[in-house]
C-alpha positions in Angstrom: 6.9 -11.2 -6.0 5.1 -8.9 -3.5 1.9 -9.9 -1.7 -0.1 -9.1 1.5 0.3 -12.1 3.8 -1.8 -12.9 6.8 0.5 -14.5 9.4 -2.1 -15.6 12.0 -1.7 -12.4 14.0 -1.8 -9.6 11.4 -0.6 -8.8 8.0 2.7 -8.0 6.4 3.7 -7.1 2.8 6.2 -9.7 1.8 8.6 -9.7 -1.2 9.5 -13.4 -1.1 6.1 -14.8 -2.2 5.8 -17.2 -5.2 2.8 -18.6 -6.9 2.9 -21.9 -8.7 2.2 -22.4 -12.4 -1.5 -23.2 -13.3 -2.7 -26.7 -13.3 -4.8 -28.1 -16.3 -8.1 -26.3 -15.2 -6.4 -23.2 -13.8 -5.4 -19.7 -15.0 -2.6 -17.5 -13.8 -3.5 -13.8 -13.7 -1.4 -10.7 -13.3 -3.4 -8.4 -11.0 -4.2 -4.9 -12.2 -6.3 -3.8 -9.2 -7.8 -5.2 -6.1 -10.6 -3.9 -3.9 -10.4 -4.0 -0.1 -13.4 -5.6 1.4 -14.7 -6.1 5.0 -14.2 -9.8 4.6 -10.5 -9.2 4.3 -10.7 -7.1 7.4 -12.6 -9.9 9.2 -9.7 -12.3 8.6 -7.1 -9.8 9.8 -9.1 -9.1 13.0 -9.7 -12.8 13.4 -13.5 -12.5 13.3 -13.2 -15.1 10.6 -10.8 -17.9 11.6 -8.5 -18.6 8.7 -5.3 -20.7 8.4 -2.0 -19.0 8.1 0.1 -18.1 6.3 -2.4 -17.0 3.6 -2.3 -14.5 0.7 -5.3 -12.2 1.2 -7.7 -10.3 -1.2 -10.7 -11.6 -3.1 -11.9 -8.7 -5.3 -9.7 -8.4 -8.3 -9.1 -7.9 -12.0 -6.1 -8.3 -14.3 -4.5 -9.8 -17.3 -4.2 -13.5 -18.0 -0.5 -14.6 -18.0 -0.8 -18.3 -18.5 -3.5 -21.0 -18.8 -3.6 -24.7 -18.0 -3.7 -27.4 -20.7 -7.5 -27.9 -20.4 -8.5 -24.2 -20.4 -10.4 -22.9 -23.4 -12.4 -20.0 -22.0 -9.6 -17.4 -21.8 -6.1 -17.0 -23.2 -2.9 -15.1 -22.3 -3.5 -11.4 -22.8 -7.2 -11.4 -22.0 -8.5 -8.9 -19.4 -10.5 -10.7 -16.8 -12.6 -10.1 -13.7 -12.0 -12.7 -11.0 -14.9 -14.0 -8.9 -14.7 -16.0 -5.7 -17.1 -18.6 -6.9 -15.2 -21.7 -7.9 -18.2 -23.8 -8.6 -17.8 -27.3 -10.0 -20.1 -27.0 -13.1 -21.4 -30.6 -12.6 -23.7 -30.8 -9.6 -27.5 -30.3 -9.7 -27.2 -26.7 -8.5 -24.7 -25.8 -11.3 -26.9 -27.7 -13.8 -29.9 -25.5 -12.7 -27.9 -22.3 -13.1 -27.6 -21.6 -9.4 -23.8 -21.7 -8.9 -23.9 -20.0 -5.4 -25.6 -23.2 -4.2 -22.8 -25.4 -5.4 -21.5 -27.2 -2.3 -18.1 -27.8 -3.9 -17.6 -24.1 -4.2 -17.3 -23.7 -0.4 -14.1 -24.2 1.4 -11.9 -24.5 -1.7 -8.7 -23.8 0.1 -5.4 -24.7 -1.6 -1.7 -23.9 -1.1 -1.0 -22.2 -4.4 1.7 -19.9 -2.8 4.9 -20.1 -0.9 6.1 -17.4 1.5 9.8 -17.8 1.8 10.1 -21.6 2.0 6.6 -22.1 3.7 3.5 -23.2 1.7 0.8 -20.6 2.0 -3.0 -20.8 1.5 -5.2 -18.8 -0.9 -8.1 -16.8 0.4 -11.7 -17.1 -1.0 -10.3 -18.9 -3.9 -8.6 -15.8 -5.3 -5.8 -14.1 -3.3 -5.6 -10.9 -5.3 -3.5 -8.8 -2.9 -0.5 -10.0 -4.9 1.3 -9.3 -8.1 -0.1 -12.5 -9.6 -2.4 -15.3 -8.5 -3.8 -18.7 -9.8 -7.5 -19.4 -9.9 -9.8 -21.9 -11.5 -10.7 -21.1 -15.1 -14.4 -20.8 -14.2 -13.5 -17.8 -11.9 -11.8 -15.7 -14.7 -14.4 -13.9 -16.8 -13.3 -12.0 -19.9 -14.0 -8.3 -20.1 -13.4 -5.7 -22.7 -9.8 -4.2 -22.7 -11.1 -0.7 -22.3 -12.7 -1.2 -18.9 -10.4 0.2 -16.2 -9.1 -2.4 -13.7 -9.9 -0.1 -10.8 -13.6 -0.2 -11.8 -13.7 -3.8 -13.0 -12.2 -5.3 -9.9 -15.1 -4.1 -7.8 -17.5 -6.3 -9.8 -15.8 -9.4 -8.5 -17.3 -9.1 -5.0 -19.0 -5.8 -3.9 -20.9 -5.2 -7.0 -22.0 -8.8 -7.7 -23.0 -9.2 -4.0 -24.9 -5.9 -3.6 -26.4 -5.3 -7.0 -27.1 -9.1 -7.3 -28.9 -9.1 -4.0 -31.3 -6.5 -5.4 -31.7 -7.9 -8.9 -31.3 -11.7 -8.3 -32.3 -12.6 -4.7 -34.9 -10.0 -4.1 -37.9 -9.4 -6.4 -38.2 -5.7 -6.2 -41.1 -4.4 -8.2 -41.2 -0.9 -9.6 -42.4 1.6 -7.1 -41.7 -0.5 -4.0 -40.0 0.8 -0.9 -36.6 -0.5 0.1 -34.4 0.1 3.2 -30.7 -0.6 3.1 -28.9 -1.0 6.5 -25.2 -0.3 6.4 -23.9 2.0 3.7 -20.5 0.6 2.9 -19.4 -0.9 -0.4 -22.1 -3.6 -0.3 -24.8 -1.2 0.8 -24.1 1.3 -1.9 -24.3 -1.5 -4.5 -27.6 -2.7 -3.0 -28.9 0.9 -3.3 -27.9 1.2 -7.0 -29.3 -2.3 -7.6 -32.6 -1.2 -6.1 -32.5 2.0 -8.3 -31.9 -0.1 -11.4 -34.8 -2.4 -10.4 -37.1 0.6 -10.2 -37.7 1.0 -6.5 -39.8 4.1 -5.7 -38.3 4.9 -2.4 -34.8 3.8 -1.2 -34.0 4.6 2.4 -30.3 4.4 3.4 -29.6 3.7 7.1 -26.2 4.1 8.7 -24.6 5.2 12.0 -22.5 7.8 10.2 -24.4 10.9 9.0 -21.5 11.8 6.7 -22.5 8.9 4.4 -25.7 10.7 3.3 -24.3 12.5 0.2 -22.7 9.3 -1.1 -25.9 7.2 -0.5 -27.9 9.8 -2.4 -25.4 9.8 -5.2 -26.0 6.1 -5.8 -29.8 6.4 -5.6 -31.0 6.7 -2.1 -34.1 9.0 -1.8 -33.9 9.2 2.0 -31.2 8.9 4.7 -31.6 8.0 8.4 -28.7 8.1 10.7 -28.6 6.7 14.3 -31.1 8.6 16.4 -32.8 10.4 13.5 -36.0 8.4 13.7 -37.6 5.1 12.8 -37.5 3.5 9.4 -41.0 3.5 7.9 -42.5 0.2 6.8 -40.8 -1.2 3.7 -41.3 -3.9 1.2 -37.7 -5.0 1.2 -34.9 -4.5 3.7 -31.3 -5.4 3.2 -28.9 -6.0 6.1 -25.4 -5.3 5.0 -23.5 -5.1 8.4 -23.5 -8.6 9.9 -24.7 -7.6 13.3 -27.6 -9.3 15.1 -29.0 -5.9 16.3 -29.0 -4.6 12.7 -30.7 -7.8 11.5 -33.4 -7.3 14.0 -33.9 -3.7 13.1 -34.1 -4.6 9.4 -36.8 -7.2 10.2 -38.7 -4.8 12.4 -38.8 -2.3 9.5 -40.8 -4.7 7.3 -44.3 -3.9 6.2 -46.9 -6.7 5.8 -45.6 -8.9 3.0 -42.1 -7.5 3.3 -38.9 -9.5 3.2 -35.5 -9.0 4.8 -32.4 -10.0 2.8 -29.4 -10.8 5.1 -26.1 -10.1 3.4 -23.8 -9.2 6.3 -21.3 -11.8 7.6 -21.5 -12.0 11.4 -19.1 -13.8 13.7 -19.6 -17.5 13.9 -22.4 -18.5 16.2 -24.2 -15.1 16.1 -27.9 -15.3 16.7 -30.9 -13.0 16.5 -34.2 -13.3 18.4 -37.4 -12.5 16.4 -41.0 -13.0 17.6 -42.6 -15.6 15.4 -45.9 -13.6 15.3 -44.0 -10.8 13.7 -43.6 -13.1 10.7 -46.7 -15.3 10.8 -50.1 -14.2 9.4 -48.6 -11.1 7.7 -46.4 -12.8 5.1 -43.1 -11.3 6.3 -40.0 -13.2 5.6 -36.2 -13.4 6.1 -33.9 -14.8 3.5 -30.1 -15.2 3.3 -28.1 -14.2 0.2 -24.7 -15.6 -0.8 -22.7 -13.5 -3.2 -25.7 -11.8 -4.6 -27.1 -15.1 -5.8 -24.8 -14.4 -8.8 -24.4 -16.2 -12.0 -21.0 -14.7 -12.7 -20.8 -15.6 -16.4 -24.1 -14.0 -17.0 -23.9 -11.2 -14.4 -20.4 -9.8 -15.1 -21.2 -9.0 -18.7 -24.5 -7.5 -17.5 -22.6 -5.3 -15.0 -20.2 -4.1 -17.8 -23.2 -3.3 -20.0 -24.9 -1.3 -17.2 -21.6 0.5 -16.5 -21.2 1.5 -20.1 -24.7 2.8 -20.3 -24.2 4.9 -17.2 -26.7 3.1 -15.0 -24.1 1.3 -12.8 -21.7 3.5 -11.0 -18.3 1.9 -10.6 -15.7 4.7 -10.9 -17.7 6.6 -8.2 -17.2 3.7 -5.8 -13.4 4.1 -5.8 -12.7 6.6 -2.9 -8.9 6.2 -3.1 -6.2 4.0 -4.7 -3.2 2.7 -2.8 0.1 1.0 -3.7 0.2 -2.5 -2.1 2.7 -1.3 0.5 0.0 1.1 1.9 -2.4 -1.7 2.7 -2.3 -0.7 6.4 -3.4 2.8 5.6 -6.2 1.5 3.4 -7.4 -0.7 6.2 -7.4 2.3 8.6 -9.4 4.3 6.1 -11.9 1.5 5.7 -12.4 1.1 9.5 -12.9 4.9 9.8 -15.8 4.8 7.4 -13.9 7.1 4.9 -14.1 4.7 2.0 -16.8 3.4 -0.3 -14.1 1.2 -1.7 -10.3 1.4 -1.4 -8.4 -0.2 -4.3 -4.9 -1.6 -4.1 -2.7 -1.6 -7.2 0.2 -4.1 -7.0 
């Protein structure tokens, strides 16, 4: 089959890739669509160190082809969204309904593929830049058959991360002021999450002035591009870039009692310096957020419901679709800032 393979230096679309049959707790899925995310780009550009060869992609949806002997949640023919969260279901975090804090869900790297005769790693537990993949059953969440894969795939990462950060990790109250730093796929979903939560003012902040129209389409009430002025004091700020300077700017924008939610993934070892007195005495705070603090089996159906009601914009996130062979073009478009989300269709 065809797949996008990271070879340690870059990527190539290979036609000699195979995926093994599912083990007892696994599901094999034929991919219908896969979103291109900055995390994939971080591996390709070696910002994130990752073993090679590896089949990339982690934001996908498709049709179940086969299930392992112990799987009861889904069956062949079911349409599913795939999530990156392969939590164990047994630890204290899982028992408390906080699967993003399941330690077993981190670093679940396996060699489910072969490229030629060489065993190859999965990526983020999913590897959806392929015609088919194998995941843990807990990662495959059934969706209605009438939801387009191009929309559904985005739920698997960008939507759960961005909307989830606003609805799950933050506690946005109606009428509060929010600033979102970085208006890519994650930032746009934070914006619409803040809109759904009832924020009164949503300020989008990005280097590219051309992103204003899209930001406003998703719910931003204000837009500030680089050099256009300072961000007014806000109750919540969301850093969606992964750059220390942007983190500092997001913290500096906080009003008394405000909180900065850090979503961006910086290079390993990145640090930011913040005066302690900027936080102390005035109840400001900084919190991290993994995967939108999502509870996928609760949140994916919620996102589908919001989509059907017209409150969650998914189709509007898809700037362009590409065949798998055009992945390099999709990456170039992503780097240029031309995409909200690019979607590959194997």
